[in-house]
SEGU-201200 format. One record per residue (C-alpha): residue in three letters; x, y, z; residue number from 1. Coordinates in Angstrom, 3 decimals. Last residue first. Layout:
{ALA {X Y Z} NUM}
...
end
This chain:
{SER {-42.101 4.165 0.842} 582}
{LEU {-40.932 6.979 -1.408} 581}
{GLN {-42.649 10.273 -0.630} 580}
{ASN {-40.005 11.761 1.614} 579}
{ILE {-38.703 14.608 -0.528} 578}
{GLU {-36.105 16.541 1.422} 577}
{LEU {-33.899 16.887 -1.667} 576}
{LEU {-31.297 14.792 0.148} 575}
{ASP {-34.046 12.352 1.043} 574}
{LEU {-34.936 12.132 -2.628} 573}
{GLY {-31.395 11.043 -3.461} 572}
{ASN {-31.372 8.383 -0.760} 571}
{LYS {-34.777 7.197 -1.946} 570}
{ILE {-33.438 6.921 -5.498} 569}
{LEU {-30.532 4.765 -4.372} 568}
{LYS {-32.862 2.505 -2.363} 567}
{LYS {-35.431 2.108 -5.151} 566}
{HIS {-32.951 1.356 -7.931} 565}
{THR {-34.840 -1.483 -9.634} 564}
{ASN {-38.261 -0.408 -8.374} 563}
{ASN {-38.523 2.730 -10.505} 562}
{LYS {-42.138 3.902 -10.180} 561}
{LEU {-41.183 6.597 -7.666} 560}
{LEU {-38.686 8.008 -10.154} 559}
{TYR {-41.336 8.573 -12.822} 558}
{ASN {-43.670 10.116 -10.248} 557}
{LEU {-40.919 12.558 -9.269} 556}
{ILE {-40.220 13.471 -12.883} 555}
{GLU {-43.897 14.205 -13.548} 554}
{SER {-44.230 16.268 -10.367} 553}
{GLN {-41.058 18.250 -11.183} 552}
{ILE {-42.454 19.194 -14.613} 551}
{GLU {-44.203 22.198 -13.068} 550}
{TYR {-40.915 24.069 -12.673} 549}
{ASN {-40.135 25.639 -9.282} 548}
{ASN {-36.610 26.655 -10.319} 547}
{GLU {-34.845 24.800 -7.501} 546}
{ILE {-37.415 22.007 -7.670} 545}
{SER {-36.904 21.539 -11.414} 544}
{LEU {-33.130 21.551 -11.053} 543}
{GLU {-33.285 18.832 -8.380} 542}
{LEU {-35.747 16.799 -10.436} 541}
{LEU {-33.419 16.951 -13.433} 540}
{GLU {-30.565 15.736 -11.209} 539}
{LEU {-32.696 12.847 -10.009} 538}
{PRO {-33.670 12.073 -13.615} 537}
{LEU {-29.915 11.939 -14.373} 536}
{LEU {-29.306 9.365 -11.641} 535}
{TRP {-31.969 6.838 -12.588} 534}
{ASP {-30.830 5.481 -15.974} 533}
{LYS {-32.549 2.224 -16.929} 532}
{PRO {-35.140 3.917 -19.179} 531}
{PHE {-32.449 5.369 -21.456} 530}
{GLU {-33.986 5.838 -24.932} 529}
{SER {-37.665 6.689 -24.431} 528}
{LYS {-37.746 7.912 -20.861} 527}
{LEU {-34.342 9.586 -21.061} 526}
{THR {-35.221 11.383 -24.299} 525}
{SER {-38.395 12.817 -22.739} 524}
{PHE {-36.473 13.942 -19.670} 523}
{ILE {-33.877 15.684 -21.808} 522}
{LEU {-36.571 17.589 -23.704} 521}
{ALA {-38.534 18.449 -20.570} 520}
{ILE {-35.401 19.726 -18.818} 519}
{MET {-34.517 21.944 -21.793} 518}
{LYS {-38.069 23.345 -21.988} 517}
{GLU {-38.134 23.964 -18.254} 516}
{THR {-35.020 26.091 -18.553} 515}
{ALA {-31.649 25.682 -16.851} 514}
{THR {-29.109 28.506 -17.250} 513}
{ASN {-27.783 28.714 -13.674} 512}
{GLU {-24.182 28.434 -14.834} 511}
{GLU {-23.300 25.468 -12.642} 510}
{ARG {-26.717 23.845 -12.934} 509}
{SER {-26.958 24.405 -16.701} 508}
{GLU {-23.464 23.020 -17.180} 507}
{ARG {-24.227 19.878 -15.184} 506}
{VAL {-27.481 19.320 -17.064} 505}
{ASP {-25.715 19.674 -20.417} 504}
{ALA {-22.921 17.345 -19.303} 503}
{TYR {-25.381 14.661 -18.196} 502}
{MET {-27.083 15.035 -21.578} 501}
{GLN {-23.689 14.584 -23.240} 500}
{TYR {-23.174 11.461 -21.174} 499}
{LEU {-26.364 9.931 -22.554} 498}
{LYS {-25.370 10.683 -26.152} 497}
{ARG {-21.905 9.260 -25.499} 496}
{ASP {-23.402 6.036 -24.196} 495}
{SER {-25.634 5.722 -27.291} 494}
{PRO {-22.634 6.300 -29.594} 493}
{SER {-20.940 3.411 -27.717} 492}
{TYR {-18.302 3.936 -25.062} 491}
{GLU {-15.144 1.866 -24.761} 490}
{ILE {-14.182 1.339 -21.142} 489}
{LYS {-10.500 1.515 -20.340} 488}
{HIS {-9.665 -1.658 -18.474} 487}
{THR {-7.188 -1.532 -15.627} 486}
{LYS {-3.851 -3.030 -16.575} 485}
{THR {-2.506 -6.469 -15.794} 484}
{GLU {1.260 -6.240 -16.457} 483}
{SER {1.775 -5.236 -12.841} 482}
{VAL {4.575 -2.775 -12.176} 481}
{LYS {7.452 -4.493 -10.441} 480}
{GLY {9.492 -3.166 -7.540} 479}
{LEU {13.101 -2.035 -7.554} 478}
{ASP {14.867 -1.603 -10.862} 477}
{GLU {18.354 -0.172 -10.563} 476}
{PHE {19.529 -1.534 -7.217} 475}
{SER {21.942 0.284 -4.936} 474}
{ASN {19.999 3.547 -4.937} 473}
{VAL {17.448 2.268 -2.437} 472}
{ASP {20.240 1.810 0.117} 471}
{ALA {19.372 -0.842 2.716} 470}
{PRO {17.582 -2.847 0.068} 469}
{GLY {14.073 -4.301 0.297} 468}
{SER {12.361 -6.378 2.957} 467}
{PHE {13.798 -6.665 6.441} 466}
{ALA {16.161 -8.581 8.672} 465}
{SER {17.763 -7.151 11.813} 464}
{LYS {20.335 -7.908 14.493} 463}
{VAL {22.034 -10.822 12.766} 462}
{GLU {24.793 -11.801 15.186} 461}
{VAL {28.506 -11.605 16.020} 460}
{GLY {29.415 -9.411 13.077} 459}
{VAL {32.190 -8.935 10.568} 458}
{ALA {31.482 -9.531 6.908} 457}
{MET {34.133 -11.368 4.967} 456}
{ASP {35.108 -10.125 1.539} 455}
{TYR {36.789 -12.865 -0.481} 454}
{ILE {38.751 -11.746 -3.538} 453}
{GLY {38.625 -14.104 -6.516} 452}
{TRP {36.556 -17.198 -7.234} 451}
{ASP {39.651 -19.326 -7.850} 450}
{PRO {40.396 -19.251 -4.110} 449}
{HIS {37.198 -21.251 -3.420} 448}
{PHE {34.329 -20.178 -1.141} 447}
{LEU {31.682 -22.248 0.675} 446}
{VAL {33.463 -25.601 0.370} 445}
{ASN {31.418 -28.185 2.277} 444}
{GLU {33.292 -30.980 4.085} 443}
{GLY {32.977 -29.316 7.478} 442}
{HIS {32.071 -25.723 6.821} 441}
{THR {34.666 -24.275 4.497} 440}
{VAL {35.996 -20.940 3.259} 439}
{THR {39.151 -20.855 1.142} 438}
{CYS {41.020 -17.657 0.360} 437}
{ASP {43.835 -16.812 -2.045} 436}
{LYS {43.064 -13.169 -1.310} 435}
{PHE {41.243 -11.849 1.735} 434}
{SER {39.117 -8.792 2.646} 433}
{ILE {37.958 -8.047 6.192} 432}
{LEU {34.746 -6.093 6.616} 431}
{GLN {32.928 -4.277 9.402} 430}
{ILE {35.634 -3.031 11.780} 429}
{VAL {34.138 -0.567 14.231} 428}
{GLY {36.048 2.731 14.249} 427}
{ARG {32.973 4.841 14.897} 426}
{LEU {33.133 6.204 11.365} 425}
{ASP {32.914 2.683 9.953} 424}
{ARG {35.861 0.372 9.441} 423}
{THR {37.038 -1.668 6.445} 422}
{GLY {39.875 -4.167 6.653} 421}
{THR {42.682 -4.995 4.255} 420}
{ILE {44.404 -7.699 2.222} 419}
{VAL {44.527 -10.590 4.692} 418}
{GLU {45.903 -13.794 3.195} 417}
{GLY {43.606 -16.798 3.396} 416}
{GLU {41.857 -19.460 5.458} 415}
{VAL {38.276 -18.995 6.748} 414}
{LYS {36.731 -21.872 8.727} 413}
{VAL {33.038 -22.227 9.599} 412}
{GLY {32.505 -24.533 12.588} 411}
{GLY {29.849 -22.590 14.497} 410}
{VAL {32.417 -21.217 16.933} 409}
{PHE {34.362 -19.651 14.062} 408}
{GLU {37.819 -20.725 12.908} 407}
{LEU {39.947 -17.982 11.405} 406}
{THR {43.085 -19.180 9.682} 405}
{ILE {45.739 -16.621 8.794} 404}
{ARG {48.106 -15.497 6.081} 403}
{LYS {49.379 -12.085 7.078} 402}
{GLY {49.926 -9.368 4.481} 401}
{GLU {47.592 -6.828 6.050} 400}
{HIS {46.351 -7.502 9.567} 399}
{ILE {44.651 -10.155 11.671} 398}
{GLN {47.742 -11.679 13.323} 397}
{TYR {45.849 -12.307 16.587} 396}
{ALA {48.092 -9.880 18.480} 395}
{ASP {47.860 -7.378 15.631} 394}
{LEU {44.070 -7.433 15.761} 393}
{ASP {44.192 -6.941 19.519} 392}
{ARG {46.565 -3.946 19.170} 391}
{PRO {44.304 -2.388 16.519} 390}
{SER {41.432 -2.786 19.007} 389}
{MET {39.119 -5.764 18.749} 388}
{ASN {35.424 -5.273 19.433} 387}
{GLU {34.252 -6.191 15.925} 386}
{ILE {36.494 -9.269 15.952} 385}
{PRO {34.641 -10.638 18.976} 384}
{ILE {36.836 -10.875 22.107} 383}
{ASN {36.623 -14.196 23.949} 382}
{ILE {38.831 -16.136 21.542} 381}
{GLY {38.769 -19.948 21.592} 380}
{LYS {36.625 -20.264 18.487} 379}
{LEU {35.945 -16.933 16.835} 378}
{LYS {32.553 -15.397 17.454} 377}
{GLY {29.540 -15.245 15.145} 376}
{ILE {28.606 -14.903 11.506} 375}
{PRO {30.332 -16.428 8.493} 374}
{SER {29.958 -14.732 5.119} 373}
{GLY {28.490 -15.149 1.657} 372}
{PHE {27.836 -12.712 -1.169} 371}
{GLY {26.317 -13.000 -4.621} 370}
{GLU {27.392 -13.162 -8.247} 369}
{ALA {27.333 -9.432 -9.025} 368}
{HIS {29.116 -8.373 -5.844} 367}
{TYR {31.331 -5.781 -7.573} 366}
{GLU {28.623 -4.640 -9.979} 365}
{THR {25.997 -4.762 -7.233} 364}
{GLY {27.795 -2.286 -5.006} 363}
{HIS {30.726 -2.782 -2.655} 362}
{GLY {33.302 -0.297 -3.918} 361}
{ILE {32.103 2.530 -1.696} 360}
{LEU {29.802 1.139 0.973} 359}
{GLU {26.147 1.794 0.117} 358}
{LYS {24.332 4.078 2.502} 357}
{ASP {21.487 2.764 4.669} 356}
{ARG {23.447 3.206 7.899} 355}
{ASN {26.203 0.993 6.498} 354}
{ALA {25.900 -0.763 3.168} 353}
{LEU {26.832 -3.844 1.188} 352}
{ALA {25.226 -4.633 -2.159} 351}
{THR {24.237 -7.918 -3.790} 350}
{LYS {23.415 -8.942 -7.351} 349}
{GLY {22.973 -12.685 -7.690} 348}
{THR {22.709 -15.270 -4.941} 347}
{THR {22.922 -14.433 -1.251} 346}
{GLN {24.512 -16.556 1.470} 345}
{ILE {24.534 -16.496 5.256} 344}
{TYR {26.733 -18.480 7.665} 343}
{ILE {26.553 -19.079 11.425} 342}
{PRO {22.870 -18.397 11.976} 341}
{SER {21.767 -19.202 15.538} 340}
{GLY {19.423 -22.071 16.301} 339}
{LYS {21.367 -23.478 19.243} 338}
{GLU {22.545 -26.481 17.191} 337}
{ASP {24.207 -24.145 14.704} 336}
{ALA {22.635 -22.583 11.632} 335}
{ILE {23.631 -22.431 7.982} 334}
{VAL {21.673 -20.025 5.792} 333}
{ASN {20.936 -20.162 2.093} 332}
{THR {19.206 -18.293 -0.727} 331}
{PHE {19.079 -14.653 0.308} 330}
{VAL {18.251 -12.292 -2.564} 329}
{GLY {20.335 -9.179 -1.966} 328}
{SER {21.195 -6.538 0.600} 327}
{VAL {23.882 -7.009 3.286} 326}
{GLN {24.031 -4.311 5.961} 325}
{LEU {27.034 -3.749 8.236} 324}
{GLY {25.955 -2.151 11.512} 323}
{THR {28.496 -4.128 13.527} 322}
{SER {25.771 -6.319 15.042} 321}
{LEU {24.771 -7.398 11.555} 320}
{GLU {21.997 -6.005 9.395} 319}
{ILE {20.141 -8.262 6.985} 318}
{THR {18.494 -6.989 3.834} 317}
{GLY {15.919 -8.203 1.338} 316}
{LEU {15.292 -8.712 -2.358} 315}
{ASN {12.725 -11.404 -2.995} 314}
{LYS {12.551 -15.180 -2.714} 313}
{SER {10.283 -14.588 0.312} 312}
{ASN {11.256 -17.907 1.860} 311}
{ILE {14.919 -16.873 2.008} 310}
{LEU {14.000 -13.558 3.617} 309}
{LYS {11.833 -15.269 6.237} 308}
{GLN {14.686 -17.698 6.902} 307}
{VAL {17.030 -14.779 7.600} 306}
{GLY {14.577 -13.311 10.123} 305}
{LYS {14.045 -16.681 11.807} 304}
{LEU {17.773 -17.168 12.153} 303}
{GLY {18.237 -13.927 14.016} 302}
{GLY {16.723 -10.523 13.250} 301}
{THR {14.236 -9.468 15.955} 300}
{ARG {13.612 -5.800 15.154} 299}
{ILE {13.529 -5.774 11.348} 298}
{GLY {12.425 -9.404 11.471} 297}
{MET {9.062 -8.386 12.850} 296}
{THR {7.637 -9.253 16.284} 295}
{ASN {8.422 -5.852 17.837} 294}
{ALA {6.749 -4.226 14.817} 293}
{TYR {3.478 -5.828 15.928} 292}
{GLN {3.585 -4.171 19.325} 291}
{GLU {4.621 -0.910 17.655} 290}
{LEU {1.523 -1.047 15.458} 289}
{VAL {-0.673 -1.883 18.450} 288}
{LEU {0.522 1.246 20.288} 287}
{SER {0.205 3.414 17.173} 286}
{LEU {-3.438 2.454 16.782} 285}
{HIS {-4.022 3.133 20.491} 284}
{ALA {-2.977 6.772 19.958} 283}
{PHE {-5.791 7.134 17.409} 282}
{ASP {-8.462 6.521 20.047} 281}
{PRO {-10.585 3.730 21.583} 280}
{THR {-9.929 1.492 18.557} 279}
{VAL {-12.860 -0.511 17.187} 278}
{PHE {-12.411 -3.529 14.941} 277}
{LEU {-14.932 -4.639 12.335} 276}
{GLN {-16.854 -7.832 11.618} 275}
{PRO {-18.741 -9.378 8.677} 274}
{GLN {-16.980 -7.159 6.085} 273}
{PRO {-18.766 -6.397 2.821} 272}
{LYS {-17.302 -8.454 -0.049} 271}
{THR {-14.631 -8.068 -2.763} 270}
{ILE {-11.715 -7.269 -0.447} 269}
{ASP {-12.067 -10.515 1.462} 268}
{PHE {-10.292 -10.252 4.795} 267}
{SER {-7.795 -12.072 6.996} 266}
{LYS {-7.712 -11.822 10.777} 265}
{ASN {-4.215 -12.707 12.011} 264}
{SER {-3.032 -9.105 12.407} 263}
{ALA {-6.339 -8.285 14.152} 262}
{GLU {-5.079 -10.258 17.167} 261}
{LEU {-2.782 -7.310 17.933} 260}
{THR {-5.781 -5.564 19.424} 259}
{TYR {-8.770 -3.532 18.265} 258}
{PRO {-11.830 -4.268 20.380} 257}
{LEU {-14.432 -6.145 18.299} 256}
{LYS {-17.681 -4.897 16.731} 255}
{GLU {-19.733 -7.614 14.986} 254}
{VAL {-21.661 -6.432 11.931} 253}
{GLU {-25.242 -7.707 12.246} 252}
{ASP {-25.906 -4.959 14.805} 251}
{GLN {-25.902 -2.389 12.003} 250}
{MET {-23.385 0.456 11.918} 249}
{CYS {-21.268 -1.252 9.281} 248}
{TRP {-24.172 -1.373 6.821} 247}
{ALA {-24.534 2.411 6.624} 246}
{SER {-20.868 3.095 5.848} 245}
{GLU {-20.891 -0.102 3.769} 244}
{GLY {-23.395 1.132 1.200} 243}
{ILE {-22.327 4.755 0.976} 242}
{SER {-18.770 3.538 0.470} 241}
{SER {-15.997 6.142 0.654} 240}
{LEU {-15.919 6.593 4.426} 239}
{LEU {-16.132 2.839 4.965} 238}
{GLY {-13.115 1.995 2.828} 237}
{ALA {-11.321 5.078 4.166} 236}
{GLY {-11.485 3.954 7.803} 235}
{TYR {-12.509 6.714 10.290} 234}
{ILE {-16.055 5.746 11.280} 233}
{LYS {-17.495 6.431 14.744} 232}
{PRO {-18.297 3.872 17.425} 231}
{ASN {-21.374 3.540 19.633} 230}
{ASP {-21.498 0.167 21.415} 229}
{LEU {-17.797 -0.528 21.118} 228}
{GLN {-16.900 3.010 22.170} 227}
{GLY {-14.645 5.241 20.088} 226}
{ILE {-13.100 4.539 16.697} 225}
{LEU {-13.975 2.313 13.733} 224}
{GLY {-11.468 1.105 11.130} 223}
{TYR {-12.167 -0.348 7.718} 222}
{GLU {-9.411 0.989 5.447} 221}
{VAL {-6.784 2.551 7.713} 220}
{THR {-7.607 0.311 10.666} 219}
{TRP {-8.804 -3.211 9.857} 218}
{TRP {-7.187 -3.166 6.408} 217}
{HIS {-3.853 -1.821 7.596} 216}
{LEU {-3.670 -4.436 10.350} 215}
{ASN {-4.457 -7.169 7.819} 214}
{ARG {-1.868 -5.736 5.456} 213}
{ILE {0.607 -5.945 8.351} 212}
{GLN {-0.181 -9.617 8.725} 211}
{ALA {0.154 -10.430 5.029} 210}
{MET {3.391 -8.429 4.858} 209}
{GLU {4.858 -10.245 7.829} 208}
{SER {3.968 -13.546 6.183} 207}
{LEU {0.965 -15.641 7.192} 206}
{GLU {1.713 -19.330 7.553} 205}
{GLY {0.208 -21.263 4.657} 204}
{MET {-1.367 -19.245 1.844} 203}
{ASN {-3.550 -22.121 0.683} 202}
{ASP {-7.102 -21.126 1.596} 201}
{GLN {-6.669 -17.511 0.525} 200}
{LEU {-4.971 -18.698 -2.663} 199}
{TRP {-7.938 -20.897 -3.530} 198}
{GLU {-10.370 -18.053 -2.800} 197}
{VAL {-8.447 -15.658 -5.042} 196}
{LYS {-8.282 -18.187 -7.899} 195}
{GLU {-11.995 -18.999 -7.588} 194}
{GLN {-12.852 -15.297 -7.788} 193}
{ALA {-10.778 -14.962 -10.976} 192}
{GLU {-12.541 -17.958 -12.531} 191}
{ALA {-15.976 -16.636 -11.511} 190}
{ILE {-15.211 -13.146 -12.868} 189}
{GLU {-14.075 -14.486 -16.235} 188}
{LYS {-17.084 -16.830 -16.456} 187}
{GLU {-19.528 -14.039 -15.613} 186}
{THR {-18.127 -12.068 -18.546} 185}
{SER {-16.410 -8.697 -18.170} 184}
{ASN {-17.730 -5.833 -20.324} 183}
{PRO {-18.974 -3.783 -17.366} 182}
{ASN {-15.400 -3.646 -15.964} 181}
{GLU {-15.502 -3.127 -12.176} 180}
{LYS {-15.660 -6.829 -11.371} 179}
{LEU {-12.901 -7.633 -13.861} 178}
{ILE {-10.550 -5.025 -12.432} 177}
{SER {-11.185 -6.151 -8.842} 176}
{LEU {-10.556 -9.774 -9.803} 175}
{LEU {-7.313 -8.955 -11.632} 174}
{ARG {-5.927 -6.931 -8.718} 173}
{ILE {-6.927 -9.635 -6.264} 172}
{ALA {-5.077 -12.295 -8.278} 171}
{GLU {-2.000 -10.090 -8.789} 170}
{TYR {-1.771 -9.350 -5.067} 169}
{MET {-2.254 -13.022 -4.220} 168}
{GLU {0.622 -13.997 -6.523} 167}
{TYR {2.713 -11.258 -4.900} 166}
{ASP {1.978 -12.689 -1.474} 165}
{LYS {2.727 -16.281 -2.478} 164}
{ALA {6.541 -15.895 -2.372} 163}
{SER {6.182 -14.615 1.170} 162}
{SER {6.572 -10.960 2.001} 161}
{ILE {8.910 -9.367 4.543} 160}
{ALA {7.670 -6.155 6.141} 159}
{LYS {10.064 -3.221 5.650} 158}
{SER {7.517 -1.103 3.752} 157}
{GLY {5.070 -1.736 6.591} 156}
{ILE {7.267 -0.057 9.196} 155}
{GLU {7.657 3.247 7.335} 154}
{GLY {4.161 3.072 5.898} 153}
{PHE {2.659 2.553 9.336} 152}
{ARG {4.749 5.441 10.646} 151}
{ARG {3.332 7.721 7.982} 150}
{LEU {-0.237 6.597 8.678} 149}
{TYR {0.212 6.927 12.438} 148}
{GLU {1.673 10.404 11.905} 147}
{ALA {-1.381 11.377 9.871} 146}
{TYR {-3.676 9.990 12.582} 145}
{GLU {-2.047 12.170 15.211} 144}
{PRO {-2.097 15.238 12.958} 143}
{ASN {-5.795 14.951 11.947} 142}
{ALA {-5.838 16.384 8.410} 141}
{ILE {-5.022 12.826 7.424} 140}
{ILE {-8.758 12.050 7.713} 139}
{PRO {-9.685 14.079 4.652} 138}
{ALA {-7.279 12.334 2.227} 137}
{HIS {-8.079 8.682 2.813} 136}
{GLY {-11.776 8.398 1.970} 135}
{ALA {-12.686 11.218 -0.437} 134}
{ALA {-9.445 11.077 -2.396} 133}
{GLU {-8.705 7.361 -2.169} 132}
{HIS {-12.120 5.742 -2.165} 131}
{ILE {-13.706 8.267 -4.491} 130}
{ILE {-10.655 8.129 -6.778} 129}
{ASP {-10.949 4.405 -7.261} 128}
{PRO {-9.673 1.194 -5.726} 127}
{ALA {-11.518 -1.804 -7.163} 126}
{PRO {-14.072 -3.841 -5.235} 125}
{THR {-16.590 -1.015 -5.645} 124}
{TYR {-19.401 -0.135 -3.293} 123}
{GLU {-22.467 2.083 -3.440} 122}
{ILE {-21.981 3.420 -6.999} 121}
{HIS {-20.972 0.092 -8.444} 120}
{ASN {-23.342 0.117 -11.441} 119}
{ILE {-22.716 3.875 -11.812} 118}
{THR {-19.124 3.096 -12.681} 117}
{ARG {-16.267 3.703 -10.262} 116}
{MET {-13.665 6.301 -11.266} 115}
{ASP {-10.112 5.349 -12.148} 114}
{SER {-7.129 7.393 -10.958} 113}
{ALA {-6.243 5.268 -7.971} 112}
{ILE {-4.818 7.681 -5.442} 111}
{VAL {-1.505 6.993 -3.742} 110}
{LEU {-1.136 9.242 -0.712} 109}
{VAL {2.382 10.557 -0.120} 108}
{ASN {3.798 11.253 3.336} 107}
{TYR {7.121 9.559 2.440} 106}
{ALA {6.274 6.481 4.531} 105}
{GLN {2.947 6.324 2.693} 104}
{PHE {4.728 5.956 -0.631} 103}
{GLU {6.729 3.114 0.951} 102}
{MET {3.574 1.377 2.129} 101}
{PHE {2.064 1.332 -1.366} 100}
{ALA {5.364 0.107 -2.802} 99}
{ASN {5.501 -2.756 -0.292} 98}
{PRO {1.832 -3.607 -0.951} 97}
{PRO {2.215 -3.876 -4.738} 96}
{ILE {-0.008 -1.369 -6.611} 95}
{PHE {-3.786 -1.629 -6.886} 94}
{GLY {-5.438 0.520 -9.533} 93}
{ASP {-3.318 2.603 -11.919} 92}
{VAL {-1.695 5.336 -9.827} 91}
{SER {-2.184 9.085 -9.269} 90}
{VAL {-0.060 10.959 -6.765} 89}
{ALA {-0.979 12.805 -3.569} 88}
{ALA {0.982 15.038 -1.209} 87}
{TRP {1.435 15.582 2.518} 86}
{GLY {2.992 18.117 4.883} 85}
{ILE {-0.238 19.682 6.157} 84}
{GLU {0.040 22.749 3.903} 83}
{LYS {1.282 20.443 1.138} 82}
{LEU {-2.195 18.929 1.014} 81}
{ILE {-3.663 22.197 -0.314} 80}
{ARG {-1.523 22.632 -3.405} 79}
{ASN {-1.525 18.877 -3.786} 78}
{MET {-5.297 18.661 -4.043} 77}
{GLY {-5.320 21.178 -6.872} 76}
{ALA {-2.670 19.276 -8.790} 75}
{MET {-4.572 16.009 -8.330} 74}
{TYR {-7.706 17.536 -9.806} 73}
{PRO {-10.695 16.655 -7.694} 72}
{ILE {-13.848 15.015 -9.066} 71}
{SER {-16.617 17.604 -8.911} 70}
{GLU {-19.394 19.036 -6.756} 69}
{VAL {-18.530 17.760 -3.292} 68}
{SER {-15.138 19.416 -3.454} 67}
{ILE {-12.070 18.065 -1.656} 66}
{GLY {-9.816 20.953 -0.653} 65}
{THR {-7.798 19.044 1.922} 64}
{LYS {-8.673 21.346 4.828} 63}
{GLU {-12.375 21.454 3.945} 62}
{LEU {-12.773 17.702 3.687} 61}
{GLY {-10.632 17.343 6.805} 60}
{THR {-13.144 19.198 8.967} 59}
{THR {-15.797 16.665 7.942} 58}
{TYR {-13.520 13.697 8.465} 57}
{SER {-11.766 14.773 11.664} 56}
{GLN {-15.097 14.628 13.517} 55}
{HIS {-15.061 10.852 13.295} 54}
{ALA {-17.868 9.678 11.043} 53}
{VAL {-21.431 8.788 12.100} 52}
{LYS {-23.548 11.974 11.929} 51}
{SER {-21.548 14.088 9.455} 50}
{LEU {-21.123 10.810 7.619} 49}
{TYR {-24.732 10.794 6.450} 48}
{ASP {-24.964 14.209 4.789} 47}
{VAL {-21.335 14.443 3.729} 46}
{ASN {-21.451 10.904 2.405} 45}
{MET {-24.650 11.288 0.461} 44}
{ARG {-23.457 14.514 -1.113} 43}
{MET {-20.137 12.843 -1.891} 42}
{VAL {-21.761 9.801 -3.472} 41}
{TYR {-24.117 11.863 -5.659} 40}
{ARG {-21.420 14.345 -6.720} 39}
{TRP {-18.951 11.588 -7.621} 38}
{VAL {-21.644 9.725 -9.588} 37}
{ALA {-22.533 12.962 -11.419} 36}
{GLN {-18.870 13.509 -12.338} 35}
{ASN {-18.632 9.956 -13.661} 34}
{GLN {-21.831 10.645 -15.641} 33}
{ALA {-20.139 13.707 -17.148} 32}
{THR {-17.406 11.340 -18.270} 31}
{TYR {-13.943 11.213 -16.754} 30}
{GLU {-11.444 10.745 -19.582} 29}
{ASN {-10.335 14.395 -19.485} 28}
{TYR {-9.026 13.872 -15.955} 27}
{PRO {-6.744 10.997 -16.880} 26}
{GLN {-4.445 11.579 -13.873} 25}
{LYS {-0.951 10.982 -15.181} 24}
{VAL {0.503 7.777 -13.844} 23}
{ILE {2.790 7.019 -10.898} 22}
{PHE {4.013 3.452 -10.396} 21}
{LYS {7.229 4.087 -12.326} 20}
{HIS {8.171 6.941 -9.986} 19}
{LEU {8.594 4.612 -7.015} 18}
{HIS {12.069 3.501 -8.108} 17}
{LYS {13.133 7.154 -8.207} 16}
{PRO {12.971 7.670 -4.446} 15}
{LEU {10.281 10.174 -3.407} 14}
{LYS {11.744 13.380 -1.929} 13}
{LYS {10.485 15.496 -4.845} 12}
{THR {6.963 14.419 -3.902} 11}
{VAL {6.913 16.333 -0.593} 10}
{GLU {8.266 19.810 -1.421} 9}
{ASN {6.570 19.705 -4.809} 8}
{LEU {7.016 17.865 -8.071} 7}
{GLU {3.954 17.339 -10.226} 6}
{PHE {3.940 14.122 -12.201} 5}
{HIS {5.476 12.881 -15.427} 4}
{CYS {9.009 13.790 -14.340} 3}
{GLU {11.506 14.533 -17.118} 2}
{MET {14.395 12.135 -17.498} 1}
end
């Protein structure tokens, strides 16, 4: 199947299950007003952020090829990003957190292809190309930060979600779409907001994914760096919001030292943040990330790790002490009185792997109905099966053609005829296959001979538990693309007339063909037909000043009388070094 996005040295390494999230950048759908909004925000940002952003931001703009004048083409960005080992792809709004993290792990930035409307020029609740391209991309030019971002994706993609996490993702995605869509009703927005707030109040214990999203939010999105009393901005959410980048520096926003405690601090994506966390340097970000990773199932395993996977109701993996990996939807675990798992069970398609590579003959077709196995040591035998030499196995009658009974310390009993064993390259035995096999725990039958061949995993303990499969190629359809799509705005003839005037002004600026007559004509039409528009008059004023046209005084007075967009207009006038707006 032909790829619908540009392949380069970075993107060609993406696993195929991530391809479905990538969309073609709808560059031709950006209106001339969209381009003007980009230019306004970027000029504001470059002017203001040069004073308050981490130095990596301004240097990164140049390195990543982000232009102030126009919305970037993804292909153009990629040609430059590849020089620092990264790439960018276009997506439709929010994508599931695990997928987002996985892209990051492959050094790929996901960039929402939509562009914020002029009504949300200072802040948008929905991800857009300003946020992604102008916020995330420049800062990755800093090598230490880029490695933190990659490592975050690598760890974050293994975080185990709860069953409610995906529901929350869908609720936030819908709310952000509705808030950005000018055709949404107040009732629709209120209902969506209520759903998000209800979920926030009823999430229960935070999952690994919820906690790691908190860490991502308070660093990658809304992070500050330096001293508590005089920090700099590096978070993309702040870098891309001319409203919040100014607001966050005020005393009203509490500044807290960045620690592991941030993992338990939830956030509301639709509102300005009441507090922010400050890291002393980028190296500290990696320190806290590793501290959190030490608490995750991927490093702790055990009963708690298996229970997290069961509660998630999603595809996950456990790794045993032998290195054998079991990937599937975990539905049951039996534990002993010490709190150690003694039997694990998946339901439905399951795959077995070693070192993230599926074992030959043990894919989802073979284990289509699930997989179950005891875990632990054999009763009365000091040597674990995994440590037995061929001589030991022979001594305990664990070899081909022998009918044996294996009783585990936890009380699970396996009775059957040994068919064969499977070892890894190190010689560690990982699987023993039986025919005519019965597996019991007390009165409970866990496997019946009529069910076919029984493959028993070998391992004393669960060393690791994490989200997703060990081998990404084991499962055909990983991840789910949301059915809620971003709204494509339908423009009226009046809208199109306004945007054409924006286009005419843009062309005249780029080609230096502006005339006073043209400016006067557009200005007259704006006053009579589009009195609410404030951005195009600013652009007309800019052209008039550059060419020293007399009409500049009339346009300036018109703007000064606009009380609805006073702050935005003042910002624009400040850029033109006109300080006449009180």
